[in-house]
C-alpha positions in Angstrom: -26.3 -116.4 -67.7 -25.5 -113.4 -65.7 -23.1 -110.8 -67.3 -21.3 -108.4 -65.0 -19.0 -105.6 -66.2 -16.6 -103.5 -64.1 -14.9 -100.4 -65.4 -13.0 -97.5 -64.0 -14.4 -94.7 -66.2 -11.7 -92.1 -65.3 -14.6 -89.6 -65.5 -18.1 -90.6 -66.5 -18.6 -87.6 -68.7 -15.3 -88.2 -70.5 -16.2 -91.8 -71.2 -19.6 -90.7 -72.5 -17.9 -88.5 -75.1 -15.8 -91.5 -76.3 -18.8 -93.6 -77.3 -19.4 -95.5 -74.1 -23.2 -95.4 -74.3 -23.2 -97.2 -77.6 -21.0 -100.0 -76.2 -23.3 -100.3 -73.2 -26.3 -100.7 -75.5 -24.6 -103.4 -77.6 -22.9 -105.4 -74.8 -25.9 -106.9 -73.1 -24.7 -106.8 -69.5 -27.0 -107.3 -66.6 -25.0 -105.3 -64.1 -22.4 -102.6 -64.6 -20.0 -101.5 -61.8 -18.3 -98.2 -62.3 -15.4 -96.4 -60.5 -13.9 -93.0 -60.6 -17.0 -91.1 -61.7 -15.3 -87.7 -61.1 -18.8 -86.2 -60.9 -21.7 -85.5 -58.6 -25.4 -86.1 -59.3 -26.0 -82.5 -60.6 -23.2 -83.0 -63.1 -24.9 -86.1 -64.7 -26.9 -85.9 -67.9 -30.5 -87.4 -67.9 -29.3 -90.6 -69.6 -26.6 -91.1 -66.9 -29.2 -90.6 -64.1 -31.7 -92.9 -65.8 -29.9 -95.0 -68.5 -32.3 -96.8 -70.8 -33.1 -100.3 -69.5 -31.2 -99.9 -66.2 -31.7 -98.8 -62.6 -28.8 -96.5 -61.8 -27.2 -95.9 -58.4 -24.3 -93.6 -57.4 -22.1 -93.0 -54.4 -20.3 -89.8 -55.3 -17.4 -88.2 -53.5 -18.0 -85.0 -51.6 -15.0 -83.4 -53.4 -16.0 -82.3 -56.9 -14.3 -84.1 -59.8 -13.0 -86.8 -57.6 -13.5 -90.6 -57.1 -17.1 -91.9 -56.8 -18.6 -95.3 -57.7 -21.8 -96.4 -59.5 -23.8 -99.4 -60.3 -26.4 -100.1 -63.0 -28.6 -103.1 -63.1 -31.4 -104.4 -65.2 -33.2 -105.8 -62.1 -34.2 -103.4 -59.4 -32.1 -104.3 -56.3 -33.8 -105.2 -53.0 -31.5 -102.8 -51.2 -28.6 -100.5 -51.8 -25.9 -99.6 -49.3 -23.4 -96.7 -49.6 -20.1 -96.7 -47.8 -18.3 -98.9 -45.4 -19.1 -97.0 -42.3 -15.9 -94.9 -42.2 -16.8 -91.2 -42.5 -13.5 -90.2 -44.1 -13.4 -92.9 -46.8 -17.2 -92.8 -47.3 -16.8 -89.1 -48.2 -14.6 -90.2 -51.1 -17.3 -92.4 -52.6 -15.6 -95.8 -52.7 -18.2 -98.5 -51.9 -21.6 -99.2 -53.2 -23.5 -102.5 -52.5 -26.6 -103.8 -54.1 -28.5 -106.9 -53.1 -30.6 -109.0 -55.6 -32.2 -111.9 -53.9 -29.3 -114.2 -52.9 -26.7 -112.2 -54.8 -24.7 -109.2 -53.5 -22.8 -107.0 -56.0 -20.3 -104.4 -54.8 -18.7 -101.6 -56.8 -15.4 -100.8 -55.2 -12.7 -98.1 -55.8 -9.7 -98.9 -53.6 -7.5 -95.8 -53.2 -4.4 -95.4 -55.2 -1.1 -94.6 -53.4 0.9 -93.6 -56.4 0.6 -89.8 -56.1 2.4 -89.4 -52.7 3.5 -91.1 -49.6 0.5 -89.6 -47.8 -1.9 -91.2 -50.2 -0.1 -94.5 -49.9 -0.7 -94.4 -46.1 -4.3 -93.6 -46.8 -4.4 -96.6 -49.1 -3.1 -98.8 -46.3 -5.6 -97.3 -43.9 -8.4 -98.1 -46.3 -7.2 -101.7 -46.7 -7.2 -102.1 -42.9 -10.7 -100.7 -42.6 -12.0 -102.7 -45.6 -10.7 -106.2 -44.5 -13.3 -106.6 -41.8 -16.0 -105.5 -44.3 -14.9 -108.3 -46.6 -14.9 -110.7 -43.6 -18.4 -109.7 -42.7 -19.6 -110.1 -46.3 -18.1 -113.6 -46.4 -19.7 -114.5 -43.0 -23.0 -113.2 -44.3 -22.7 -115.2 -47.4 -22.1 -118.4 -45.5 -24.8 -117.7 -43.0 -27.5 -116.8 -45.5 -26.5 -118.8 -48.5 -25.6 -115.7 -50.5 -23.1 -115.3 -53.3 -21.1 -112.1 -53.4 -18.9 -110.4 -56.0 -16.8 -107.3 -55.3 -16.1 -105.6 -58.6 -13.8 -102.7 -59.2 -10.5 -101.1 -59.3 -8.5 -102.6 -56.5 -5.3 -100.7 -57.5 -3.1 -103.8 -56.7 -1.5 -106.2 -59.2 -1.5 -109.5 -57.3 1.2 -111.6 -59.0 4.1 -111.1 -61.4 1.8 -112.3 -64.2 -0.4 -109.4 -63.6 1.9 -106.6 -64.8 4.4 -106.3 -67.6 7.3 -104.7 -65.8 7.1 -106.4 -62.5 10.8 -106.4 -61.7 11.1 -102.6 -61.8 7.8 -102.0 -59.9 8.4 -104.0 -56.7 8.9 -100.8 -54.8 6.0 -98.9 -56.4 2.5 -98.5 -55.2 0.2 -101.2 -56.7 2.9 -103.9 -56.5 4.3 -103.4 -53.0 4.9 -106.6 -51.0 2.4 -105.5 -48.3 -0.3 -104.9 -50.9 0.2 -108.2 -52.6 0.2 -110.0 -49.3 -3.0 -108.4 -48.3 -4.7 -109.7 -51.5 -3.1 -113.1 -50.9 -4.6 -113.2 -47.5 -8.1 -112.5 -48.9 -7.7 -115.4 -51.2 -5.9 -117.9 -49.0 -7.4 -117.1 -45.5 -10.5 -115.1 -46.4 -12.0 -117.6 -48.8 -12.4 -115.1 -51.7 -11.6 -116.1 -55.3 -10.3 -114.1 -58.2 -13.0 -115.1 -60.6 -11.2 -113.9 -63.7 -8.3 -116.4 -63.1 -10.9 -119.2 -62.8 -11.5 -118.9 -66.6 -8.4 -117.2 -67.9 -4.8 -118.0 -66.7 -3.0 -116.3 -69.6 -0.2 -113.7 -69.2 -0.4 -110.2 -70.5 -4.1 -109.9 -69.6 -4.1 -106.3 -68.4 -6.9 -103.8 -67.5 -5.0 -100.6 -67.0 -2.3 -98.8 -69.0 -0.4 -95.6 -68.2 -1.0 -92.7 -70.4 2.7 -92.1 -70.5 4.9 -93.2 -73.4 3.5 -96.1 -75.6 2.1 -98.2 -72.8 -1.2 -98.8 -74.5 0.3 -99.5 -77.9 2.9 -101.8 -76.5 0.5 -103.5 -74.0 2.7 -102.5 -71.1 -0.1 -102.8 -68.6 -1.3 -103.9 -65.2 -4.2 -106.1 -64.1 -5.7 -104.1 -61.2 -9.4 -104.5 -61.9 -11.0 -107.6 -60.5 -14.2 -109.4 -59.8 -13.5 -111.1 -56.5 -16.2 -113.5 -55.5 -17.4 -116.1 -53.1 -16.4 -119.6 -54.1 -19.8 -120.7 -55.4 -20.1 -117.7 -57.7 -16.5 -118.0 -58.9 -17.2 -121.7 -59.7 -20.0 -120.5 -61.9 -17.8 -118.2 -64.0 -17.8 -119.4 -67.6 -16.2 -116.7 -69.7 -14.1 -113.5 -69.2 -13.3 -110.7 -71.5 -11.2 -107.6 -71.3 -12.5 -105.2 -74.0 -9.7 -103.5 -75.8 -11.3 -102.8 -79.2 -12.4 -99.4 -78.0 -10.9 -97.2 -75.4 -13.2 -95.3 -73.0 -10.6 -94.5 -70.3 -7.1 -95.6 -69.2 -8.8 -98.8 -67.9 -10.6 -101.5 -70.0 -14.0 -103.0 -69.2 -13.7 -106.3 -67.5 -16.6 -108.6 -68.3 -17.4 -112.0 -66.6 -20.3 -114.3 -67.5 -21.6 -116.5 -64.7 -23.9 -119.5 -64.9 -26.2 -117.8 -62.3 -29.8 -116.7 -62.5 -31.2 -113.8 -60.6 -34.3 -114.7 -58.6 
């Protein structure tokens, strides 16, 4: 069984101070995908750079205290690729790919557009740049017999079931019709699969809660963190868990277990 975890840390150093290393040690994951590191390599402690039992890789943003993605794996990958080939977005540290035999795992941090109209337009621009990357990944998977999973904070709730207050958020970033249609196109035309929904079709299964008001206490959340996979790997999903017993950031760790063995 292959266990993969995705988590937006909202600051790796902040999560560390909230007991995240102990959870890592007890959880038994094979691969961790992290987003929003808010740190650069010199900022990381020795156990972040070389976590016990894992190989660690980071694609940090050039801007200090901003964005950044990471990936930890028990197996050493065959290769690691940083960025999607777009200088502006790659400077923000949003994409990290690792290949393990016939498996590709990506840690993704899709931009948020909630802070301003300018950032919403940047989000749309990233989506336009990223769609061909996903198409190439799918083509590579079909050509080479690979399985691929893109784990991360996609900053989009796909359907009404994926956020509590969907009626009042239809004009807000993260639930805009254009964003939802883009995700639908990935699933319906691109061949990708929302692996979580293969094993859990329940409502109120959220991965992010606003820090405002009583969102966490009342479970007024959004499901914006995904593991989006090629059909073969999605079919191998056996169990999913959103960890809410401890809180390391404003997101919850999303774990999926796959009936898949790394070569």
